[in-house]
N, C-alpha and C positions, 0 to 999 in steps of 0.2 A: 397335125403334128403337135400342136398344143394340148389336144385332149390326150395324147399318148403320154406327153411329159407329165401332165397332171395326174394321170392314172398311175404313172410310175412312183411319184411322190406319195400318192395315196396308199399304194401297195406297201411302200416303205413304212409309212406311219402305222399302218394296220398290222404290220409284222413285228414290231418291236415290243419289248417288254415295257410294262408301264414306267419303270424307272428311267427308260431312254427316251420316252415319249417327248419330253420338252426339247430334247436335242433336234428331233426331227420335225416338230410342229413349229418351231421358231423360224423356220427358213421357207423360202419361196420355191425352190426347184428340188428335184430329186438328187441332183449332183451335190448341192449344198447339204442335203440331209445325209447323203452318203458319206461326204467329207466330214461332216460332224461326228458321224459314227466312227469313222476311221480314226480320227483324232482321239476320241473318247476310249476307243479300244486299245490304241497304241499306248496311251498313258497307262491303262490298266495292265497291259502287258509289261511295261517297263517297272511298274510297281511289283508285279509277281516275280519278273526277274531278280529285282533287288531283294525280295524276300527270300527266294530260293537260294541265291548266293549267299545270304546271310545264315540262313539255316545249314547249308552245306559247310561253311566255315566254322560254324559253332557245334558241329555234330558231335554228340557223345552218346555212348551206349548206355541205355537205361539199366537200372539195377536188375530188374526181373526179365529183360530182353535177352534172348539167345542170340547168338552170333549170326544166324541166318536171318532173323528178323531185322537185326541192325544193319547187316549189308544190304538187305532187300530194301530198307528205307533209304539207304545212300544211293542205290541203283535208280530208285524212283526219282530222287532229285536229279541225277544225271539224265534220265529220260526227259524229264520236264524242262531242264535246261536246254537240251538238245532241240526240243520242239519249239523252244523260243529263239532258236538260232544261235545259242551260246553253248556249244558242247563242251563237256568236260572230259578229258581223256582218261583211260583207265588208270594210268599211273597216278594222275592227281587225285582220282577218287579213292584209290587204294591208300594213297598217304592221308587223306581225310579220314578215312575209316581207321586206319592205324593210330592216328593221333587222337581219335575219339574213344579208344579202349582205356579202361581204368588200369592203374598201375599194376594191379595184382595179375594182370595178364603177362607181365614181364616182357622185356625186349624181344628176346628169341620167340617166345610164345605169340606175342602180338604179330610178329612178322609172319610166322607160320599160319596163324589164324586168318590174317587179312588176306594172305596170298591164296590160301585154300578157299576162303569164302568167296572171294572176288573171281577167281579163275576156275574154281571146281575141279582142279586137277589133282591136288595132293590127297584130298580126303573127300569122301562122298558127303552129302548133306546130313545123312543119317549120322555118319561118324562124327560130324561136327557138333551136332546137336546133342549127342551122347558124351562128347568130351568135356570135362570141366577144365577150367583154366589151370588148376594145379597139376594136372597130369602132363601139361605141356612145359611146365617150369623146370 
């Protein structure tokens, strides 16, 4: 049994990246190594969660970015937050996208653009890319 536990610890130690090696070599058992990795990755996950939430809350459409790329970027944040166990509902995402559009899109145009891009029901992607903000004002 002792040999099996030692083999498990050695397997963990040989399987991690060099940056994580100190975490698994400074312990005496496979369980301690596993627990150390768990704590480290949870901290990394929390850091990533905070970064994603911050990026979503400050989401702005880039100057040369079309509406499809902009909403796709927002959906990527939504997907990543979901994978971290913090889902963002579609209404919240649509509001974040809407608030990230520049003023030249106008209130009505921004609502139409966001709804169309998020739900893909009002206009096709091709129509959205071909439409300039001024045509919806």
